[in-house]
C-alpha positions, 0 to 999 in steps of 0.5 A: 499500499502506497503512502500509508503515512498520508493516508493516516493524516487525512484520517487524523485531520478529519477524525482525530481533530475533534479529539485533539481540540477537546483540551484547549477548548475545555481549558478555555471553556473552564478557566474562562469563568470563575469556576468555583462560583460556577459549580455553586450555582449548579449544585444549587440550581433547582432539582440538579440532583434530580436530574442527576440521578434520572440521567444516572438511572437511565443508563444504568437500568438500560444496559443492565436490561439490554445486557440481560435480554441480549445474553438470553437471546444469544441461543437464537442466533447460535442456532443460526449460526449453527444452522449451516445455512449462511444466507439465514444469518445474512437475512436475520442480519438485514432483517435487524437492520431494517428494525435498526432503520426505524428512527427512535423518534418515530419508534417513541411517537408509535409507542406511546400512541399504542400503549398510552393509557388511552392509546390504541392497546387500551381501546382493544382491551376491554378495561375501564383502567389501564393497568400499565400507566408507564407509557405516558408522556413526561414519565421517565420509565416510558424513556427506559422501555422506548430506549431498551427497545431500541437498543436492543436491535443494535446489541442483536446485530453486534452480538450475532457478529461477535458469535461469528468469531468464536469456536463455539463448535469446538467449545460445545464439544470440549464441554460435552467431553467433560460432563457438562450440559449444552446449556451450561456450557453455553453460560459458563464459557461462551457467555463469558467471552461474548460479554467481553466482546460485547463490552464496547457496544454495551459502553455505547449503549451506556453512554447514549442512554446517559446522554440522549437529548431528543428522546428524553425531550419527547418522553421524559419528564421535564420539571426537571429534565434529565441532565443532557436536555439541561445542558442543551437548554442552558446552551441556547438561552444565551445569557452568561450564567446559562453558558458557564452552566451548561459548560460545566454541565457538560464536563459532569456528563463526561464524568458520569460517562466514565462511571457508566463505562465503569459499570459495564466492566463491573458487570462483565467481571461479576459474570466471569466471577460467577461463571468461574465459581459455578464451573467448579461446583454443582448447580443449585435449583435456582441456577439451573432455572436461570440457565434455562430461562435462555430458551425464552430468548428464541422468541424476542427477536421475532416478537420485535420483528412483529412490534415494529410492523404493528408500530408502523400500522399505528403511526399510519392511521395516527397520521391520517386519522381525524375525529379518534376520540377515546374509547373509539377503536377507529377514527370517524374519518380519514384524511390525506390532506395533512400531506398536501398541507405539509409536503413543503415542509416535509420535503425541505427537511428530508431533501436536506437530511438525505443529501447531508446523510449521503455525503457523511456516509461516503466520508465515513465509509472512505476513512473505514476503508483508509483505516483498515487498510493502514492497520494491515499495511502497517500491521498494527491495530489501533485500539478499537476504544480509540476509533469509537471514542466519540461514542464514548464521550457525551455528545453534547460535551463534544459539540459544545468544545466544537462550537468555538472552532466551526460556523453555522452552516452546512458544511460544518453540520455535516462535519460534525455528523462525520464522527459518530458515523464513522464510528458506527460504519466502523463497527459494521465493517471491520469484523468482516473486514479483518476476516478477509484473506489478504493474499487475494489481494497480494496475488492480484498485485503480482499481475501488475495491479496497483494496490487501489486497482487491486482493491477495487477489482478483488477486495470490494466485491467480496466485501460488498455487502458490510461495505453497503451496510456500513454505508447504510448504517452511516446514513441512519446515524446521519439521519437521526442526528438532533443535538450536532445539527441543533447546536453547530447549525445554530438553528440556520440548518433544520433536517427533518429530526430537528423539525420533528423535535420542535413539534414534539412539545405541541399536542398535535399528535397527527402532525407528529405522526405524520413527521414521524412517519416521513422519518421512517420512510426516509431511512426505508428508502436507504434500505431499500435503494442499498439491499438489492445491491448487497443480495447481489453480492451475497454469494462473494462475501467472505465467511 
């Protein structure tokens, strides 16, 4: 590979520069204010400790529940891998990618409409009082459930990728030869190894749950709001004290992010220690029940796929129903004029979001390829945690330290999306790329092809599926970005996501459903366009 240092420099400038500016920006941010006074104001701010506890509790509960549900579902993933039919595994990955394509805001609107105390579900069930008031607006448990339901497909996707790299057949055979059942071997040998490989994705889930803003604006309490939401509101108030509170509050979020990542490491250690002790003694009845509970996990992916279809139907009906009063099962009339009235606004936001996403995904994919090829050329591996660093630092914190270095235009908004899309694209591309036999590329170079010519003719077709998957994931991440678009754009650059969040504080549920449905359709277009190309390349994918 020629010019490896130049390629590394390109990656460092585009991705590393945002990381490098943190230190001087943070120093200027903190030392330009009376730090002790601002900290005192922050602590005395009404509801500060409630904000803190809401954010921390949301992150811890989300990561614990998502970890548990991912692990008890993993036996289903093993069954797919051991079926001997790669098409099944690939179809499942694309199915979950389709679920991942659901914008989390659209998912939240549909789920709240379906399960709220006056929602569609309770109109179907003949009860006088709903026994699950959790799915109400501005209720913290609603935020937990939405986050868990939306993060599960991502973790299944990452778990399936991790399981493909483990010698499961050999481990299960060794377990049987030692007199252990397959279930016992699975939980005590395979699961600890799987959890170790899922450490970084779980940290991503934990930090996202801690610092999510758009979902929290829609579903969480606002009196007081979670800390990340309040930091954004302080930043938008444009008075010196509020700006200082936002700066110090973002640092508090960064410290909490380190704490929740430490929690992920702690739960991994607890599971590993439990497995080691259980291997050396007989199981109790309670432990035997716990190990066999994984059978329940087989139905979770199918249930979730069915839920996605129900939520889509719920969005369509809510967007087009008029005169729909509780407890009527269906609206009094159907009306499609809202599309016509809002089409100009919808089209502008969707068109801008789409082209930003195309540019961001293209840059992210090129950077993924350069990163992977540089590692192979140098025979060095950049630590995965360093490559994914934008996902481990609170987004609000990063954006606040980037604001002095940027301008409020389309270029800088797209640039602010790149680190996050690049990190998610790496998660999809690197595992497949690392399994590629580089000798194919080397053999083609012996015929006189340059490195990149050989890469285009040989490696690109064989890795077309992970390349397209990474591109699609990068686009979906860019479309969903709210905080970078709002703060870097300064209100001058709007997308479908920012328009929807602006509407979410109102009471017009049909309008919210219409924007949510448009977001869903925009993400679906990305997959519909890319999936046929991936399907045509499946036979060439390196397993």
